[in-house]
N, C-alpha and C positions, 0 to 999 in steps of 0.2 A: 489386509494392508491398504487397499483402496479406501476402506472406511476410515482407517486411522489418518491417512493423508488428507481425506476430505474434512475430517474433524479438525485437523491442525490448520488447514486453509480457512475453515470456518472460524477458527479462533482469531486469525488475522482479520477477517472481515468483521467479526463481532466487536472487536476492539474499536472499529471505526464507526459503528452504529449510525448509519445514515440512510437517507432515502434515495431511491434510484432515479434514473433518467431514461427517457425514451429515445435518446440519441442513437442513431445507427453509426457504427464505427467502420472505419476504412483502414485496412492494413495495406501499406505500400512499402516499397523499398527506395523511394525517392529521397535524395539528400542524406543518406545515412551510409555508414561504412559497410563493406561487404560482411555478410553474416549477421546483419541487423535488419530490423524492420521498423517502420514508423507506424505506430498505432495512433489514430486520431479520430475524433468526432467533432461535433460543433463546439464542444466546451473545452477540450484539452487535447494535448498530444504527448506521446512518450516514445522513446526509442527503446526497443527490447531485442534480445537475441533472437534471431530467426529460428533457432533450434528449440527454444523454450515453448512449452504448451501455453496457449492462450485460452483461458476459460471465460466464456461469456455467459450471460443469463441462461441461455438454453442448455449450457453444459453443467450448470450448478446442480448439486444434489439438494434435497429438501432441507438439509441442515445449514445451508448458506442463506443468510438473510436477503430479503428483497432489496436491501439497500446497496448491495454490491453491484458495481458497474462491470468490472473486469478484473481478472487475476492472471498473473504470469507465473508459471511454475517451471522450475528447472527440469529439463528433460531427463536428467540423470537422477533417478529416484533413490531415496535413502530409506533404510529400514527404521531409522530413528526419526528423522524429520526432513522433508524436502523443502529447500529454500523456495521462497515465493515473494511476490509483490502484489498487493491488492489496492485497488482504487475504489473509493466510495464517494457518494455525493449526498448532501442533505440540503433541502430547501428550508431556509430559515424564516421565521415569522417576523423577526425584528433584527435591527442592526446589532452586530457584535464584532469585536475585533478578532483578527486571527490569533492574537496573543491570548485573549480570553477563551476562545474556542479550544486552543491548544491546552490550556490549563484544565478545561473540563474533560478533554479526551484523556489526558494523563491521569486525572483523578479516576476516571472510569477504568483505565488500565490497572491502576493501583488496587482498586476494589475487585477487579475481575481475575487477576493473576495471583497465584500462590507464590510467595517469596519475591514479590515485585521489588526491583531495584532500579532506580533512575541512575543511569551511568553518565549522561552528559546532555547538555542543551546548548545549542549555538545559534546565532543569528543566521538567517537564510533569506534569500530573495528568490521568488518565483517569477520567471519571465511572464509578462502579460501585456502584449502589445508594446507600446512605448513606455509604459510605467510598471516596473517590477513591483510586486507586492511583498512587503516585509513580513516575515514570519520566523519560525525557528525549526530546526531539525533536532528532535529529541531521540536519544538512544536509551532504551531500558530493556530489562529482561525479567522473565518470570516463567511460571508453569501454568498450563491450563488447569491441571489438577495435580494432587500430590504425587501420583505415580507417572506423570508425564515428564518428558524431557524439558530442561530449561531451554527457552527460546529467546533469542535476542531480537529486538524490534528497533528499526529506525523509522521514525514517523514524522511526516510533515502534514500540517493542517493549514489550509489557506482558504480565505473567503473572498469571493468576488461577486458583487451584485446580489447579496443575500443568499449565495449558494456556497456551502462549505464543502471542500474536497479534503479527503484524508487519503494520503498515500503511505502505505505501510509495507516496508520490507521486513521479512521474517526469516531467520536462519538460526542454526545452533551456534553457540559461542565458538566451537572448534571447527567451524565450516572452512572449507578450502578457501584460501585467500583470493583465488581467481573468481570464485562465486560471489564472495563479499564485494569485490571490486565491481563485478557486473551489476550487482544490486545497487551499489552506490552510483554507478554511471546511469542506471535507469532513473534513480531519484533525481540526479542532476539534470536529466534530459526532460523532466516533466515541465510542461508550460501550459498556461491557460490561453485560450484563443480569445 
């Protein structure tokens, strides 16, 4: 079971295919609601449920790529798929817009997932100091392999100063509404420093 969960978390990370950062993260409970924590480093911050597992580089198994910065996993495990959110970072060699980077990441997901289906894409703004960054939130689903469950992904890709961040929430389509809401709140809380 642990191997299966690790492989599905790896699938979330693989879809974001980025390079890591040496930032040290701080977990605090300042300025968040009871039952939540603020996870932040020098590049970004996100609010997560206090009860969820936080997986950092030292916690990753060998099948999680070095590109992964951090993962948040529901503490209530599922035999089918455990909901999670992954954050990755890639250092870019040249300037590219968040829109173009999003297109490349969706193309990567389309070629990586069996039965890929793009469900929606909407405009989105990521807080970043005084100037929010325009990007989009894309929802899609597919399977890692033919015998794997269908997983729904909500993904944001954003670039600041030639650093691309990918934030991917992953869950099964019939996931509990409260878990989906929690993942959406986490996505909405992501901001760049």
